[in-house]
C-alpha positions as CSV (number, residue, x, y, z in Angstrom):
1,M,0.3,0.0,-0.3
2,S,1.8,3.1,-0.9
3,T,1.1,6.7,0.9
4,S,1.2,10.2,-0.3
5,P,5.1,11.8,1.5
6,S,4.6,13.8,4.3
7,P,5.8,17.0,3.5
8,R,8.9,17.8,5.2
9,R,9.3,20.1,7.5
10,G,10.2,23.8,7.0
11,A,8.8,23.8,3.8
12,K,7.1,27.2,3.1
13,P,2.7,26.2,2.4
14,P,1.9,26.3,-1.1
15,P,0.5,30.2,-2.7
16,R,-3.0,31.3,-2.4
17,P,-4.5,31.5,-5.9
18,A,-4.9,35.7,-6.3
19,S,-8.9,37.0,-5.7
20,R,-10.4,37.3,-9.1
21,F,-11.1,40.9,-7.2
22,P,-8.9,43.2,-7.1
23,K,-8.7,45.2,-3.7
24,G,-9.0,48.1,-6.0
25,L,-11.0,47.3,-8.4
26,I,-14.0,46.6,-5.2
27,L,-13.1,49.8,-4.0
28,I,-13.1,51.3,-7.4
29,G,-16.7,49.3,-7.9
30,G,-17.8,50.3,-4.3
31,L,-17.1,54.2,-5.5
32,A,-19.6,54.4,-8.9
33,A,-22.2,52.8,-6.5
34,L,-22.2,55.0,-4.6
35,A,-21.8,58.2,-7.8
36,V,-24.4,56.4,-9.3
37,L,-26.8,56.5,-5.9
38,V,-26.1,60.2,-5.6
39,F,-27.4,61.7,-9.5
40,A,-30.4,59.3,-8.0
41,L,-31.3,60.7,-6.0
42,P,-34.1,63.8,-4.8
43,A,-33.0,66.6,-4.2
44,S,-35.3,66.3,-1.5
45,L,-32.4,63.8,1.1
46,A,-30.7,67.5,1.0
47,A,-32.8,68.4,3.8
48,R,-30.7,65.6,5.5
49,F,-27.7,67.7,6.3
50,L,-30.3,70.9,7.8
51,P,-30.4,72.0,10.8
52,A,-34.3,72.0,12.6
53,S,-33.9,76.1,12.6
54,I,-33.5,76.5,8.7
55,R,-36.9,74.5,6.3
56,A,-36.3,73.6,2.5
57,D,-39.5,72.7,0.7
58,D,-39.8,72.8,-3.0
59,F,-37.5,70.6,-4.0
60,S,-35.7,69.5,-8.2
61,G,-33.0,68.3,-9.1
62,S,-30.7,65.3,-7.3
63,L,-29.0,65.0,-4.4
64,W,-26.4,66.1,-6.8
65,H,-27.2,68.5,-8.4
66,G,-30.4,70.2,-6.1
67,S,-32.1,73.6,-5.8
68,A,-34.2,74.0,-2.9
69,G,-37.2,77.5,-4.0
70,H,-38.2,77.9,-0.7
71,L,-36.4,78.1,2.0
72,T,-37.0,79.6,6.2
73,F,-35.2,80.3,8.9
74,N,-36.5,80.7,12.2
75,G,-40.0,81.0,10.5
76,R,-38.4,83.9,8.4
77,S,-38.9,83.0,4.7
78,A,-35.7,82.9,3.1
79,G,-35.1,82.4,-0.4
80,A,-33.4,80.1,-2.8
81,V,-30.8,77.8,-2.9
82,E,-29.2,75.9,-5.5
83,W,-26.3,73.7,-5.4
84,R,-23.8,71.3,-6.7
85,L,-22.4,68.6,-4.4
86,H,-18.9,66.6,-4.6
87,P,-20.2,63.0,-3.8
88,W,-17.0,62.4,-2.5
89,S,-17.4,64.5,0.9
90,L,-20.3,61.8,1.2
91,L,-17.5,59.4,2.3
92,R,-16.3,61.5,5.5
93,L,-19.4,62.1,7.0
94,S,-19.8,65.4,5.9
95,A,-21.5,67.3,2.7
96,V,-19.6,69.9,0.5
97,A,-21.1,71.6,-1.7
98,D,-20.6,74.4,-4.5
99,L,-24.1,77.3,-3.2
100,H,-26.0,79.7,-5.2
101,W,-28.1,81.4,-2.6
102,V,-31.7,84.2,-4.1
103,R,-33.4,86.1,-1.5
104,I,-35.6,88.5,-4.7
105,G,-32.3,90.2,-5.8
106,F,-30.4,89.8,-3.1
107,V,-27.7,87.2,-4.4
108,A,-24.6,84.8,-2.9
109,D,-22.1,82.3,-3.7
110,A,-20.1,79.7,-1.4
111,S,-18.8,76.4,-0.8
112,A,-19.8,75.0,1.4
113,N,-19.1,72.4,4.5
114,I,-21.4,71.0,6.3
115,D,-21.3,68.3,9.0
116,A,-22.5,66.8,12.4
117,R,-20.4,70.3,14.3
118,G,-22.0,73.0,12.8
119,L,-21.5,74.8,8.8
120,T,-18.4,76.0,7.1
121,L,-18.6,78.1,3.6
122,R,-15.2,79.2,1.9
123,D,-15.0,81.8,-0.6
124,V,-18.6,83.3,0.2
125,E,-19.1,86.1,-2.5
126,G,-22.5,88.7,-3.0
127,G,-24.6,91.7,-2.1
128,G,-27.6,93.1,-3.1
129,P,-30.3,95.8,-2.0
130,I,-30.9,96.5,2.0
131,E,-34.2,96.2,1.3
132,D,-35.0,92.7,0.3
133,L,-33.6,91.1,3.9
134,R,-36.1,92.6,6.3
135,D,-38.4,89.9,6.2
136,L,-35.2,87.6,7.8
137,G,-35.2,90.4,10.5
138,I,-31.7,92.2,9.3
139,A,-31.6,96.2,8.8
140,D,-35.3,96.6,9.7
141,A,-36.2,99.8,8.0
142,W,-32.8,100.6,6.7
143,G,-32.2,100.8,2.8
144,G,-29.4,100.6,0.9
145,N,-27.1,98.0,-0.8
146,A,-24.5,95.9,0.4
147,A,-21.6,93.4,-0.7
148,F,-19.6,90.7,1.2
149,K,-15.6,88.8,0.6
150,F,-15.4,86.5,3.3
151,R,-13.0,84.2,3.1
152,E,-14.6,82.0,5.9
153,I,-17.6,81.2,7.4
154,R,-18.7,79.4,10.8
155,V,-21.7,78.9,12.4
156,A,-22.0,76.3,15.1
157,F,-24.8,73.9,15.4
158,G,-26.9,74.5,19.3
159,G,-26.5,71.0,20.2
160,G,-30.4,69.0,19.9
161,N,-32.3,72.6,19.9
162,G,-30.9,72.7,16.8
163,A,-29.8,76.7,17.0
164,V,-27.2,77.9,14.7
165,L,-24.4,79.8,16.5
166,P,-22.1,82.1,14.2
167,E,-18.5,81.5,15.8
168,S,-16.4,82.7,13.7
169,A,-16.1,85.3,9.9
170,V,-12.9,86.7,7.7
171,G,-13.8,88.9,5.3
172,D,-15.2,92.3,5.1
173,L,-18.8,93.5,4.4
174,S,-19.9,97.4,2.9
175,V,-22.7,99.7,2.5
176,S,-23.5,102.5,0.5
177,N,-27.2,104.8,-0.1
178,L,-27.6,104.2,3.4
179,S,-30.5,105.5,4.9
180,S,-33.0,104.4,7.7
181,P,-36.1,107.9,8.0
182,A,-34.9,107.8,11.8
183,V,-31.9,109.2,10.5
184,A,-31.3,112.5,9.3
185,N,-35.4,112.1,7.4
186,G,-33.8,110.0,5.6
187,A,-31.3,111.3,4.2
188,D,-28.6,109.4,2.5
189,L,-26.0,108.4,5.2
190,G,-23.3,107.7,2.5
191,G,-21.2,104.1,2.4
192,Y,-19.0,102.1,4.5
193,T,-16.7,99.0,5.3
194,L,-16.5,96.5,8.3
195,H,-13.6,94.9,8.1
196,M,-12.7,91.7,10.1
197,A,-9.7,90.2,10.6
198,N,-10.2,87.4,12.9
199,A,-12.8,88.2,14.4
200,S,-13.5,84.7,16.3
201,I,-16.5,84.2,18.9
202,T,-15.4,81.8,21.9
203,P,-18.2,81.5,25.0
204,G,-15.3,83.6,27.0
205,A,-14.0,86.1,24.6
206,D,-15.7,89.2,22.0
207,A,-15.1,89.4,18.3
208,T,-13.1,92.6,17.2
209,A,-14.1,94.3,13.7
210,D,-12.8,97.9,12.2
211,L,-15.3,100.7,10.9
212,S,-14.4,102.6,8.3
213,D,-16.4,104.2,6.1
214,T,-16.1,105.1,2.1
215,G,-16.7,109.0,1.9
216,G,-19.6,110.0,2.6
217,P,-21.4,112.7,4.8
218,L,-20.5,111.0,8.1
219,E,-16.9,110.6,9.0
220,I,-16.4,107.7,11.2
221,Q,-13.9,105.5,12.6
222,G,-14.8,102.6,15.0
223,T,-14.6,99.5,16.2
224,I,-17.4,97.6,16.7
225,R,-17.5,94.5,19.7
226,I,-19.2,91.1,19.0
227,A,-20.1,89.9,23.0
228,A,-19.6,86.3,23.1
229,G,-22.5,84.0,22.4
230,G,-22.7,86.5,19.7
231,R,-26.1,88.5,20.0
232,T,-24.8,91.8,21.1
233,G,-22.2,94.3,19.8
234,I,-20.9,98.0,21.0
235,L,-19.5,100.6,18.0
236,S,-16.6,102.5,19.6
237,G,-15.0,105.7,17.7
238,T,-15.6,109.2,16.8
239,I,-18.1,111.0,14.6
240,R,-18.0,114.0,12.5
241,A,-19.9,115.5,10.0
242,R,-18.5,116.3,6.5
243,P,-19.5,119.6,5.8
244,G,-21.9,118.7,2.1
245,A,-24.2,117.0,4.8
246,A,-27.6,117.6,4.7
247,P,-28.7,120.1,7.4
248,A,-30.8,117.6,9.0
249,L,-28.4,115.2,9.7
250,R,-25.8,117.9,11.5
251,A,-28.2,118.5,13.9
252,Q,-28.9,114.9,14.9
253,V,-24.5,114.6,15.2
254,D,-24.7,118.3,17.0
255,Q,-26.9,116.7,19.6
256,L,-24.0,113.7,20.6
257,S,-21.9,116.6,21.4
258,Q,-23.8,118.4,24.0
259,L,-23.6,114.5,25.3
260,H,-19.7,114.3,24.4
261,A,-17.6,117.0,24.2
262,R,-15.4,117.6,20.7
263,D,-11.8,116.6,20.1
264,A,-9.1,119.2,19.3
265,Q,-10.3,117.7,15.4
266,G,-13.8,118.2,16.0
267,R,-15.1,114.0,16.0
268,I,-17.6,113.1,18.7
269,P,-16.6,110.2,20.7
270,V,-19.0,107.4,20.4
271,E,-20.5,104.2,22.1
272,V,-23.8,102.4,21.3
273,E,-24.6,99.0,22.0
274,F,-27.1,97.5,19.7
275,T,-28.7,93.8,19.6
276,L,-28.3,91.3,16.7
């Protein structure tokens, strides 16, 4: 009776046959499947990435390239948005998309990164009539035009209540032809620029921004300090009416001089607290 020879000690086991599906092909197939899903899924699934304070309706398109014709923020009408998603960002449990937002004549474009912690907007640029933002509770009774260009804006989603809390902003906000019925009978107040070099709002620190005029009827130089939590601010600086200012505006500036004495250059120190 013959027997097969026993393997020699120390001999290497025979190599396993190569897999019919290399790992690289499996990965490529998985990414392709993800891409197909993103292109095919309805745009309405984008609502899952939004905090509770923001609602979206009237969807069209797909999750990859879609739009929401009606946005609300804390119950206020907030216009419409169109997006183009970067599908591979979903592998990192986040959503990166190029956004185009419109509210009447006010528009903005940005690159957005949304994850469980909050929202980061980069290369934010846009503008339009200030009046078109009144329904959002911004600049009530003020008129004029605004333009902005921010390198980055960060907001956090406030835990289980779905609040949107500002964290930081780096960039510039400009207004022109500013007016309000409550100031100088609605006279043109000119233009101003707010520069935020590194406005970071943290629980234990305030954010600051530099305010200056652009050559209108009022000469203003100052600093705006936004209190920790982003709900109140204080404007500290100086103000002076230029020779071409409207009589009603010069009269209101002169009233300020009764509260605070002018300096050697005729400027009046001011400190105004406001609510955001």
